[in-house]
C-alpha positions as a Python dict, from the first residue, in 0.01 Angstrom:
ca = {
    (1, 'M'): (0, 0, 0),
    (2, 'R'): (130, 347, -91),
    (3, 'Y'): (97, 647, 138),
    (4, 'L'): (64, 1019, 68),
    (5, 'L'): (301, 1241, 262),
    (6, 'G'): (103, 1476, 483),
    (7, 'L'): (307, 1789, 408),
    (8, 'T'): (375, 1738, 38),
    (9, 'A'): (78, 1539, -96),
    (10, 'I'): (319, 1367, -333),
    (11, 'M'): (507, 1042, -326),
    (12, 'V'): (862, 1088, -202),
    (13, 'S'): (1129, 849, -323),
    (14, 'A'): (1453, 782, -141),
    (15, 'A'): (1633, 1000, -399),
    (16, 'S'): (1402, 1297, -343),
    (17, 'L'): (1357, 1263, 34),
    (18, 'A'): (1626, 1521, 118),
    (19, 'E'): (1474, 1771, -127),
    (20, 'A'): (1129, 1723, 26),
    (21, 'Q'): (1272, 1779, 373),
    (22, 'E'): (1425, 2111, 264),
    (23, 'V'): (1103, 2231, 103),
    (24, 'N'): (898, 2138, 409),
    (25, 'H'): (1128, 2283, 673),
    (26, 'S'): (1320, 1955, 697),
    (27, 'L'): (1020, 1758, 816),
    (28, 'V'): (839, 1478, 628),
    (29, 'R'): (555, 1250, 735),
    (30, 'I'): (609, 905, 587),
    (31, 'T'): (317, 701, 726),
    (32, 'S'): (-49, 792, 746),
    (33, 'H'): (-278, 530, 895),
    (34, 'E'): (-571, 522, 1136),
    (35, 'A'): (-376, 278, 1354),
    (36, 'D'): (-72, 388, 1556),
    (37, 'D'): (277, 347, 1407),
    (38, 'F'): (570, 383, 1644),
    (39, 'H'): (932, 288, 1726),
    (40, 'P'): (1095, 333, 1381),
    (41, 'R'): (1436, 180, 1300),
    (42, 'W'): (1636, 249, 982),
    (43, 'S'): (1779, -45, 790),
    (44, 'P'): (2162, -47, 773),
    (45, 'D'): (2154, 65, 408),
    (46, 'G'): (1908, 346, 481),
    (47, 'Q'): (1657, 219, 224),
    (48, 'V'): (1391, 80, 460),
    (49, 'I'): (1234, 187, 788),
    (50, 'A'): (1097, -87, 1012),
    (51, 'F'): (843, 9, 1275),
    (52, 'A'): (591, -135, 1517),
    (53, 'S'): (225, -76, 1439),
    (54, 'L'): (-122, -155, 1572),
    (55, 'R'): (-250, -211, 1217),
    (56, 'G'): (-468, -519, 1217),
    (57, 'G'): (-572, -463, 1578),
    (58, 'Q'): (-257, -586, 1750),
    (59, 'A'): (106, -481, 1771),
    (60, 'G'): (315, -615, 1486),
    (61, 'V'): (631, -541, 1288),
    (62, 'W'): (606, -359, 954),
    (63, 'T'): (851, -218, 702),
    (64, 'M'): (838, 76, 460),
    (65, 'R'): (1060, 76, 152),
    (66, 'L'): (1154, 441, 94),
    (67, 'E'): (1212, 395, -279),
    (68, 'D'): (840, 356, -345),
    (69, 'M'): (684, 394, 4),
    (70, 'E'): (562, 34, -9),
    (71, 'V'): (450, -93, 335),
    (72, 'S'): (465, -463, 423),
    (73, 'R'): (391, -663, 734),
    (74, 'V'): (674, -880, 864),
    (75, 'P'): (514, -1224, 916),
    (76, 'T'): (593, -1277, 1284),
    (77, 'E'): (414, -1556, 1461),
    (78, 'R'): (303, -1370, 1775),
    (79, 'S'): (112, -1061, 1878),
    (80, 'G'): (238, -780, 2094),
    (81, 'D'): (553, -727, 1884),
    (82, 'M'): (717, -410, 2005),
    (83, 'Y'): (1074, -281, 2026),
    (84, 'L'): (1286, -389, 1730),
    (85, 'D'): (1630, -359, 1573),
    (86, 'W'): (1809, -462, 1254),
    (87, 'S'): (2109, -693, 1235),
    (88, 'P'): (2411, -509, 1089),
    (89, 'D'): (2377, -699, 759),
    (90, 'G'): (2009, -603, 730),
    (91, 'G'): (1895, -963, 705),
    (92, 'V'): (1733, -1010, 1047),
    (93, 'L'): (1501, -818, 1274),
    (94, 'V'): (1508, -877, 1649),
    (95, 'F'): (1201, -785, 1852),
    (96, 'D'): (1024, -860, 2177),
    (97, 'A'): (680, -1017, 2191),
    (98, 'Q'): (442, -1084, 2475),
    (99, 'E'): (387, -1445, 2565),
    (100, 'T'): (154, -1439, 2865),
    (101, 'G'): (38, -1135, 3061),
    (102, 'A'): (310, -871, 3092),
    (103, 'R'): (595, -1115, 3022),
    (104, 'S'): (783, -1083, 2696),
    (105, 'D'): (1073, -1268, 2531),
    (106, 'L'): (1312, -1192, 2250),
    (107, 'F'): (1266, -1328, 1899),
    (108, 'A'): (1441, -1284, 1566),
    (109, 'I'): (1306, -1322, 1216),
    (110, 'A'): (1495, -1355, 889),
    (111, 'L'): (1352, -1122, 625),
    (112, 'E'): (1434, -1374, 352),
    (113, 'G'): (1216, -1676, 412),
    (114, 'G'): (1050, -1543, 727),
    (115, 'R'): (1194, -1803, 965),
    (116, 'E'): (1137, -1693, 1326),
    (117, 'V'): (1367, -1798, 1611),
    (118, 'R'): (1311, -1764, 1985),
    (119, 'L'): (1615, -1609, 2153),
    (120, 'T'): (1509, -1607, 2520),
    (121, 'D'): (1267, -1816, 2722),
    (122, 'H'): (1252, -1694, 3080),
    (123, 'P'): (973, -1643, 3336),
    (124, 'A'): (1086, -1280, 3366),
    (125, 'T'): (1047, -1010, 3102),
    (126, 'D'): (1314, -971, 2830),
    (127, 'S'): (1274, -675, 2596),
    (128, 'H'): (1431, -370, 2423),
    (129, 'A'): (1697, -562, 2228),
    (130, 'S'): (1972, -399, 2021),
    (131, 'F'): (2244, -562, 1807),
    (132, 'S'): (2613, -498, 1864),
    (133, 'P'): (2784, -339, 1561),
    (134, 'D'): (2944, -671, 1464),
    (135, 'G'): (2616, -862, 1503),
    (136, 'A'): (2772, -1107, 1748),
    (137, 'Q'): (2580, -993, 2055),
    (138, 'L'): (2255, -842, 2172),
    (139, 'V'): (2199, -598, 2453),
    (140, 'F'): (1857, -611, 2615),
    (141, 'V'): (1656, -536, 2929),
    (142, 'S'): (1548, -801, 3175),
    (143, 'N'): (1407, -814, 3526),
    (144, 'R'): (1532, -1167, 3581),
    (145, 'S'): (1751, -1033, 3863),
    (146, 'G'): (1456, -865, 4035),
    (147, 'S'): (1499, -513, 3894),
    (148, 'Y'): (1515, -404, 3532),
    (149, 'D'): (1881, -417, 3430),
    (150, 'I'): (2089, -418, 3112),
    (151, 'W'): (2209, -760, 2993),
    (152, 'T'): (2407, -886, 2696),
    (153, 'M'): (2400, -1223, 2522),
    (154, 'S'): (2568, -1387, 2228),
    (155, 'T'): (2353, -1425, 1918),
    (156, 'S'): (2491, -1778, 1888),
    (157, 'G'): (2355, -1878, 2229),
    (158, 'G'): (2486, -1907, 2583),
    (159, 'D'): (2400, -1752, 2917),
    (160, 'P'): (2321, -1378, 2927),
    (161, 'Q'): (2560, -1153, 3117),
    (162, 'R'): (2436, -880, 3349),
    (163, 'V'): (2583, -534, 3278),
    (164, 'T'): (2406, -304, 3528),
    (165, 'T'): (2309, -384, 3887),
    (166, 'D'): (2131, -76, 4021),
    (167, 'P'): (1795, -114, 4204),
    (168, 'G'): (1651, 153, 3973),
    (169, 'S'): (1508, 62, 3635),
    (170, 'D'): (1759, 52, 3346),
    (171, 'I'): (1584, 26, 3009),
    (172, 'H'): (1606, 108, 2635),
    (173, 'P'): (1973, 21, 2569),
    (174, 'R'): (2153, 95, 2241),
    (175, 'W'): (2501, -19, 2149),
    (176, 'S'): (2749, 253, 2047),
    (177, 'P'): (2872, 242, 1684),
    (178, 'D'): (3223, 141, 1795),
    (179, 'G'): (3090, -135, 2020),
    (180, 'S'): (3257, -1, 2335),
    (181, 'R'): (2961, 150, 2520),
    (182, 'I'): (2589, 120, 2577),
    (183, 'V'): (2354, 414, 2621),
    (184, 'F'): (2039, 351, 2823),
    (185, 'T'): (1763, 514, 3027),
    (186, 'S'): (1778, 485, 3404),
    (187, 'S'): (1566, 596, 3699),
    (188, 'R'): (1859, 556, 3941),
    (189, 'S'): (1886, 934, 3987),
    (190, 'G'): (1521, 967, 4088),
    (191, 'N'): (1366, 1024, 3747),
    (192, 'S'): (1446, 906, 3395),
    (193, 'D'): (1779, 1029, 3259),
    (194, 'I'): (2020, 910, 2990),
    (195, 'W'): (2325, 714, 3107),
    (196, 'I'): (2623, 548, 2937),
    (197, 'V'): (2812, 240, 3053),
    (198, 'S'): (3148, 126, 2918),
    (199, 'L'): (3182, -244, 2843),
    (200, 'S'): (3546, -231, 2952),
    (201, 'G'): (3434, -183, 3312),
    (202, 'G'): (3362, 95, 3556),
    (203, 'L'): (3043, 260, 3678),
    (204, 'P'): (2786, 408, 3440),
    (205, 'T'): (2809, 782, 3382),
    (206, 'Q'): (2511, 1016, 3370),
    (207, 'L'): (2473, 1202, 3040),
    (208, 'T'): (2159, 1406, 3112),
    (209, 'S'): (2033, 1541, 3443),
    (210, 'H'): (1695, 1709, 3441),
    (211, 'S'): (1384, 1721, 3659),
    (212, 'A'): (1181, 1607, 3355),
    (213, 'N'): (1203, 1259, 3204),
    (214, 'D'): (1463, 1183, 2933),
    (215, 'D'): (1419, 847, 2760),
    (216, 'V'): (1482, 627, 2450),
    (217, 'A'): (1828, 736, 2334),
    (218, 'D'): (1998, 658, 2003),
    (219, 'W'): (2356, 717, 1882),
    (220, 'S'): (2448, 908, 1570),
    (221, 'P'): (2645, 679, 1334),
    (222, 'D'): (2975, 849, 1417),
    (223, 'G'): (2908, 819, 1791),
    (224, 'S'): (2934, 1192, 1852),
    (225, 'Y'): (2568, 1273, 1925),
    (226, 'I'): (2281, 1110, 2109),
    (227, 'A'): (1916, 1178, 2028),
    (228, 'F'): (1652, 1118, 2292),
    (229, 'M'): (1296, 1209, 2379),
    (230, 'S'): (1209, 1432, 2673),
    (231, 'D'): (907, 1598, 2830),
    (232, 'R'): (1108, 1900, 2944),
    (233, 'T'): (864, 2134, 2770),
    (234, 'G'): (551, 1963, 2906),
    (235, 'N'): (513, 1708, 2627),
    (236, 'Q'): (751, 1470, 2451),
    (237, 'D'): (993, 1627, 2203),
    (238, 'I'): (1312, 1514, 2031),
    (239, 'W'): (1639, 1647, 2175),
    (240, 'V'): (2005, 1596, 2080),
    (241, 'V'): (2308, 1609, 2312),
    (242, 'P'): (2680, 1555, 2248),
    (243, 'A'): (2782, 1204, 2353),
    (244, 'V'): (3064, 1352, 2563),
    (245, 'G'): (2812, 1563, 2754),
    (246, 'G'): (2704, 1923, 2722),
    (247, 'T'): (2393, 2121, 2643),
    (248, 'A'): (2097, 1933, 2499),
    (249, 'V'): (1929, 2103, 2203),
    (250, 'Q'): (1555, 2076, 2141),
    (251, 'Y'): (1470, 1990, 1784),
    (252, 'T'): (1095, 1931, 1765),
    (253, 'F'): (848, 2184, 1902),
    (254, 'D'): (500, 2053, 1829),
    (255, 'A'): (234, 2050, 2101),
    (256, 'A'): (178, 1680, 2031),
    (257, 'D'): (417, 1408, 2151),
    (258, 'D'): (726, 1324, 1943),
    (259, 'A'): (900, 1004, 2052),
    (260, 'Y'): (1135, 713, 1970),
    (261, 'P'): (1411, 895, 1776),
    (262, 'C'): (1640, 695, 1547),
    (263, 'F'): (1933, 826, 1342),
    (264, 'S'): (1962, 731, 975),
    (265, 'P'): (2280, 540, 880),
    (266, 'D'): (2425, 849, 709),
    (267, 'G'): (2359, 1063, 1018),
    (268, 'Q'): (2165, 1319, 814),
    (269, 'R'): (1813, 1238, 935),
    (270, 'I'): (1621, 1127, 1242),
    (271, 'A'): (1307, 916, 1218),
    (272, 'F'): (1058, 941, 1503),
    (273, 'A'): (695, 875, 1593),
    (274, 'S'): (463, 1173, 1636),
    (275, 'R'): (101, 1238, 1726),
    (276, 'R'): (97, 1578, 1556),
    (277, 'S'): (-140, 1441, 1292),
    (278, 'G'): (-379, 1294, 1549),
    (279, 'G'): (-269, 931, 1565),
    (280, 'S'): (90, 815, 1593),
    (281, 'D'): (271, 820, 1257),
    (282, 'I'): (634, 798, 1147),
    (283, 'W'): (806, 1124, 1052),
    (284, 'V'): (1159, 1210, 936),
    (285, 'L'): (1351, 1528, 1014),
    (286, 'Q'): (1692, 1663, 928),
    (287, 'H'): (1968, 1628, 1186),
    (288, 'P'): (2028, 1960, 1370),
    (289, 'R'): (2388, 1989, 1247),
    (290, 'Q'): (2263, 2020, 887),
    (291, 'D'): (1958, 2237, 954),
    (292, 'N'): (1894, 2579, 1101),
    (293, 'H'): (1535, 2512, 1206),
}
């Protein structure tokens, strides 16, 4: 199914996407559906955006090919499919799905052939998985230790390893592009802030510190910036902060919620979910370093 872009009323191909962003103040709506679309993730080649959606009445995984805006459902075997990520080679999507009640486990599905594989099977909740840059490991969230902590596991199997041990909730991890660090959200400071932990050892360091809630961080491809969502202005907007620390810059300003930011592989764009059109749709904006908006 093809979708009209809300701001341009024309079909935008991958080749013309940048031009459309410039014409429309660097902002393009790429999905338009009565059901909610959320949690977008760019494919490694930048040609496809995968996202979770309530189309069909239950959460599932979908993809949009930017060349022709074709939307397809990924044929997963379960409902409640939520947070997702691409393998570095673009051949596999990892996601979490609810099994019973609030519990969820991790699954992976090959995009060629559609074979689905269960990755975890635990009475606790496993979710929010992200691939390491070399595809050899996953980082994810689990409360199997009692609190929600960050864990890693090999994609070839074996016992997961616990990375964080704080009583507060540590969630939404993303591996750094160089594989040395993990950014995540934590409530250990009293409210939700963005933290970074080095895999070489040592305590996590706090990247943001604000009385509002900062959440769902993502690295720029060169590792120099981190995008996140925050309700500092009273509703959720997209913000960007240097990965070494510093002043966070607000980049979306709509009265509706903007959430789940994700950098494109070239670092030029950020995909996110927004309710500015009423329901939750996927939008794309230009990265602040290339735009004066």
